[in-house]
C-alpha positions as CSV (number, residue, x, y, z in Angstrom):
1,M,-44.1,-0.7,-17.6
2,S,-42.6,-3.8,-15.8
3,R,-39.2,-5.1,-16.6
4,S,-40.6,-8.3,-18.1
5,L,-42.8,-6.2,-20.4
6,S,-39.9,-4.0,-21.4
7,R,-37.9,-7.1,-22.3
8,R,-40.8,-8.4,-24.4
9,C,-41.2,-5.1,-26.1
10,A,-37.4,-5.0,-26.8
11,A,-37.6,-8.5,-28.3
12,H,-40.5,-7.5,-30.5
13,I,-38.6,-4.3,-31.6
14,L,-35.5,-6.4,-32.4
15,S,-37.4,-9.0,-34.5
16,T,-39.3,-6.3,-36.4
17,A,-36.1,-4.4,-37.1
18,L,-34.2,-7.5,-38.3
19,L,-37.1,-8.5,-40.5
20,F,-37.3,-5.0,-42.0
21,A,-33.6,-4.9,-42.7
22,S,-33.6,-8.4,-44.2
23,A,-36.5,-7.5,-46.5
24,L,-34.7,-4.5,-47.8
25,A,-31.3,-6.1,-48.2
26,G,-32.3,-9.4,-49.7
27,P,-33.1,-8.5,-53.3
28,A,-30.4,-5.8,-53.4
29,A,-27.8,-8.1,-52.1
30,A,-28.5,-10.5,-54.9
31,E,-27.8,-7.8,-57.4
32,G,-24.5,-6.9,-55.7
33,V,-25.6,-3.5,-54.4
34,F,-25.0,-4.6,-50.9
35,D,-21.4,-5.9,-51.5
36,G,-20.6,-6.6,-47.8
37,G,-16.9,-6.1,-48.5
38,K,-15.8,-4.4,-45.2
39,L,-13.6,-6.4,-42.9
40,L,-15.6,-7.9,-40.1
41,L,-16.2,-5.6,-37.1
42,T,-14.8,-2.5,-38.9
43,N,-18.2,-1.0,-39.4
44,G,-18.6,-0.7,-35.6
45,V,-21.8,-1.3,-33.7
46,S,-24.9,0.9,-33.5
47,T,-24.8,3.5,-30.7
48,I,-27.8,4.4,-28.6
49,E,-28.2,7.3,-30.9
50,G,-28.3,5.1,-34.0
51,T,-25.0,6.1,-35.5
52,S,-22.2,3.7,-36.0
53,G,-19.7,3.5,-33.1
54,G,-19.0,1.7,-29.9
55,G,-22.3,1.7,-28.1
56,L,-22.1,4.9,-26.1
57,A,-19.6,6.8,-28.3
58,T,-19.9,7.8,-31.9
59,W,-17.0,6.8,-34.2
60,A,-15.9,8.0,-37.7
61,T,-17.1,4.6,-39.1
62,I,-19.9,4.4,-41.7
63,G,-22.7,2.0,-40.9
64,G,-23.3,-1.2,-42.8
65,R,-20.8,-3.5,-44.4
66,G,-20.7,-1.8,-47.8
67,T,-17.4,-0.6,-49.3
68,D,-16.8,2.5,-51.5
69,A,-18.3,0.4,-54.3
70,G,-21.7,-0.3,-52.7
71,I,-24.3,0.4,-50.1
72,G,-24.5,-0.8,-46.5
73,L,-27.5,-1.3,-44.3
74,S,-27.9,-2.0,-40.6
75,A,-30.7,-2.4,-38.0
76,H,-30.3,-2.5,-34.3
77,A,-32.1,-2.9,-31.0
78,T,-30.6,-2.1,-27.7
79,V,-31.7,-2.6,-24.1
80,V,-30.0,-1.0,-21.0
81,E,-31.2,-2.3,-17.6
82,L,-30.4,0.0,-14.6
83,P,-31.4,-0.2,-10.9
84,D,-34.2,2.4,-11.3
85,Y,-34.7,2.8,-15.0
86,G,-35.1,0.9,-18.3
87,F,-33.8,2.2,-21.6
88,Q,-34.5,0.9,-25.2
89,S,-33.2,2.1,-28.5
90,H,-34.0,0.7,-32.0
91,G,-33.3,2.0,-35.4
92,V,-31.8,1.7,-38.9
93,S,-28.9,3.2,-40.8
94,V,-27.8,3.3,-44.4
95,G,-24.2,3.7,-45.5
96,L,-23.6,5.1,-49.0
97,F,-20.3,4.1,-50.6
98,N,-18.5,4.2,-47.3
99,R,-18.8,8.0,-47.5
100,V,-22.2,9.0,-46.1
101,E,-24.2,7.5,-43.2
102,L,-27.9,8.3,-42.7
103,S,-29.6,7.0,-39.6
104,Y,-32.7,7.1,-37.5
105,A,-33.2,5.9,-33.9
106,R,-36.1,5.9,-31.4
107,Q,-35.2,6.0,-27.7
108,N,-37.6,5.0,-24.9
109,F,-36.6,5.7,-21.3
110,D,-38.9,4.0,-18.7
111,T,-38.9,5.7,-15.3
112,R,-40.7,2.8,-13.6
113,D,-41.3,3.5,-9.9
114,V,-39.2,6.7,-10.1
115,G,-42.0,8.2,-12.2
116,T,-44.2,8.3,-9.1
117,A,-41.5,10.0,-7.0
118,L,-40.9,12.6,-9.8
119,G,-44.7,13.3,-10.0
120,L,-44.9,11.9,-13.5
121,G,-46.8,8.7,-12.7
122,K,-45.5,5.1,-12.4
123,G,-43.9,3.8,-15.6
124,F,-43.9,7.2,-17.3
125,T,-41.7,6.8,-20.4
126,F,-39.7,9.6,-22.1
127,N,-39.4,9.1,-25.9
128,Q,-37.1,10.7,-28.4
129,D,-36.5,10.5,-32.1
130,I,-33.0,11.0,-33.5
131,F,-32.2,11.8,-37.2
132,A,-28.5,11.8,-38.0
133,A,-26.1,12.1,-40.9
134,K,-22.4,11.6,-41.0
135,L,-19.8,12.4,-43.7
136,R,-16.4,10.8,-44.0
137,L,-13.9,13.6,-44.8
138,A,-10.6,11.8,-45.0
139,G,-8.6,8.7,-44.2
140,D,-9.7,5.1,-43.7
141,V,-10.3,3.1,-40.6
142,V,-8.1,0.2,-41.9
143,Y,-6.3,1.1,-45.0
144,G,-3.9,3.8,-46.2
145,D,-1.3,5.6,-44.0
146,P,-1.1,3.5,-40.8
147,L,-1.1,6.6,-38.7
148,M,-3.9,8.5,-40.6
149,P,-7.3,7.9,-39.0
150,Q,-10.6,8.0,-40.7
151,I,-12.1,11.4,-39.9
152,A,-15.9,12.2,-40.1
153,V,-18.2,15.0,-39.2
154,G,-21.8,14.3,-38.0
155,I,-25.0,16.0,-37.2
156,E,-27.7,14.6,-34.9
157,H,-31.1,16.2,-34.7
158,K,-33.0,15.1,-31.6
159,R,-36.7,15.6,-30.9
160,S,-38.4,14.8,-27.6
161,A,-41.9,13.5,-27.8
162,D,-42.6,15.0,-24.3
163,T,-41.8,18.6,-24.8
164,A,-44.2,19.9,-22.1
165,V,-42.8,17.5,-19.5
166,V,-39.1,18.3,-20.2
167,R,-39.8,22.0,-20.0
168,A,-41.5,21.4,-16.7
169,V,-38.4,19.9,-15.3
170,G,-36.3,22.9,-16.4
171,A,-35.3,22.3,-20.0
172,A,-35.2,25.3,-22.3
173,E,-36.3,23.4,-25.4
174,G,-37.8,20.0,-26.5
175,S,-35.5,19.6,-29.5
176,G,-31.9,20.2,-30.3
177,T,-29.0,19.4,-32.6
178,D,-25.6,17.8,-31.8
179,F,-22.5,18.2,-33.9
180,T,-19.7,15.7,-33.9
181,L,-16.1,15.4,-35.2
182,S,-14.6,11.9,-34.9
183,A,-11.2,10.3,-35.7
184,T,-11.0,6.4,-35.7
185,K,-8.1,4.1,-36.6
186,L,-7.6,0.3,-36.4
187,F,-3.9,-0.5,-36.0
188,L,-4.0,-3.9,-37.6
189,S,-0.6,-5.0,-36.5
190,H,-1.6,-4.5,-32.9
191,S,-5.3,-5.5,-33.2
192,L,-6.1,-2.2,-31.5
193,L,-8.8,0.4,-32.4
194,V,-8.7,3.9,-31.0
195,N,-11.4,6.6,-31.4
196,T,-11.7,10.2,-30.3
197,T,-14.9,12.3,-30.8
198,V,-15.7,15.8,-29.8
199,R,-19.3,16.7,-29.6
200,L,-21.1,20.1,-29.4
201,T,-24.3,19.6,-27.5
202,K,-26.7,21.0,-25.0
203,A,-28.7,17.8,-24.5
204,N,-29.8,16.8,-21.0
205,Q,-29.3,13.1,-20.5
206,N,-28.7,12.6,-24.2
207,G,-31.8,14.8,-25.0
208,L,-34.3,12.6,-23.1
209,L,-34.7,15.4,-20.6
210,G,-34.7,18.1,-23.2
211,F,-32.0,20.6,-24.2
212,G,-30.4,23.4,-22.2
213,S,-31.9,25.3,-19.4
214,A,-32.7,28.9,-18.4
215,A,-29.2,29.2,-16.9
216,H,-27.3,27.1,-19.5
217,D,-28.7,27.3,-23.0
218,D,-25.5,27.2,-25.1
219,H,-23.8,24.3,-26.7
220,S,-20.8,22.9,-24.8
221,L,-17.9,20.9,-26.0
222,Q,-17.8,17.3,-24.8
223,F,-15.4,14.4,-25.3
224,E,-16.0,10.7,-26.3
225,G,-13.1,8.2,-26.3
226,S,-13.0,4.5,-27.1
227,V,-10.3,1.8,-27.1
228,A,-11.0,-1.7,-28.4
229,Y,-8.8,-4.8,-28.8
230,Q,-9.6,-7.5,-31.3
231,L,-9.3,-10.9,-29.8
232,S,-10.0,-12.7,-33.0
233,R,-11.6,-12.1,-36.4
234,R,-15.0,-12.2,-34.7
235,A,-14.5,-11.0,-31.1
236,V,-13.5,-7.7,-29.6
237,I,-13.4,-6.2,-26.2
238,G,-13.1,-2.5,-25.2
239,A,-14.0,0.5,-23.1
240,E,-15.5,3.9,-23.6
241,Y,-15.8,7.2,-21.8
242,R,-18.2,10.0,-22.6
243,T,-18.3,13.4,-20.8
244,K,-21.7,15.0,-20.3
245,P,-23.0,18.6,-19.8
246,S,-24.9,19.3,-16.6
247,N,-27.5,22.0,-17.5
248,L,-30.4,21.2,-15.2
249,A,-30.3,22.5,-11.6
250,I,-32.6,19.7,-10.3
251,A,-30.8,16.8,-12.1
252,R,-27.0,16.6,-12.0
253,E,-25.4,14.6,-14.8
254,D,-22.3,12.5,-14.5
255,D,-20.0,11.3,-17.2
256,W,-20.7,7.9,-18.7
257,W,-18.4,4.9,-19.2
258,D,-18.6,1.3,-20.1
259,V,-16.6,-1.9,-20.7
260,F,-17.9,-4.0,-23.6
261,A,-17.5,-7.2,-25.6
262,A,-18.8,-7.7,-29.1
263,Y,-19.1,-10.9,-31.1
264,A,-20.0,-11.5,-34.7
265,I,-22.2,-14.6,-34.7
266,T,-22.2,-14.5,-38.5
267,N,-20.9,-12.0,-41.1
268,N,-24.2,-10.1,-40.7
269,I,-25.2,-10.6,-37.0
270,M,-23.4,-9.0,-34.1
271,I,-24.2,-9.1,-30.4
272,T,-22.7,-6.5,-28.0
273,A,-22.8,-6.8,-24.2
274,A,-21.5,-4.2,-21.7
275,Y,-21.3,-3.1,-18.2
276,V,-22.3,0.6,-18.1
277,D,-22.1,3.3,-15.4
278,L,-24.3,6.2,-16.2
279,G,-23.9,7.9,-12.8
280,S,-26.8,10.1,-11.6
281,I,-30.0,10.3,-13.6
282,A,-32.8,12.6,-12.4
283,T,-31.5,12.7,-8.8
284,F,-31.1,8.9,-8.6
285,D,-27.4,8.0,-8.2
286,R,-25.3,4.9,-9.1
287,Q,-27.2,4.0,-12.2
288,R,-25.0,1.0,-13.2
289,G,-26.2,-2.0,-15.1
290,G,-26.2,-4.1,-18.2
291,F,-26.2,-3.1,-21.9
292,L,-27.2,-5.6,-24.6
293,S,-27.5,-4.8,-28.3
294,A,-28.1,-6.9,-31.4
295,Q,-27.2,-5.6,-34.9
296,L,-27.9,-6.9,-38.3
297,A,-25.7,-5.5,-41.0
298,F,-25.3,-5.9,-44.8
């Protein structure tokens, strides 16, 4: 698939997701179910896995703009352009009374010319579905004790649509489950948000290349950290770092990091842009490029 075609597909995915979310939220919002009472930006942005967070890292936040008296809804579409690959993610999430988050995301990873070198065929695309749930256990991102973070646990079940292929490259399984524990706090007096997440996972390249291997088929503990500074009510900048397991002998994995900027165009529409460094992917090094994501939230 060409880059221009991948961009057209991403645009179509985005418009479809936004129309879907609008259709669901419109009547309910009129009835007050979607109260939209969260402070702007405090629901985070959709991650590549569909959960609320910072883009690459999952946070303890609950998706959507609903408070503990209502329901929140969000839809996202994300594109990552790398030197040798193209990545797309789109999905929806529902936040229930700022306590529970349920989300779904579809990931598409286009190998472009690399597909030929890997023996998969030019433009071969890995696909993955992610079903996730998150539960806020204690604390609040904004309110309450100024030193007490919001704490949440999460589960993400990932299913590759290319099980035979990922097993052929050395993965032990085509599906797997991650477990996360996150702590997030916005220090309002300093306009500073800090997040720490620990993740139990055996996913290869986020699960796109399967899970585990013959030599390494156990979950390992990984770290995700984020820092964000709020420039104004609508604008924020920040950085993230995410450690990765490296299970496959033929494809070393490097840790991920990014620097990002997010802007709320309206109370419901947010755009996030980032420079990302994803290191080595399937033997091709220096995969650095641009991240662009649009989110509609109620």
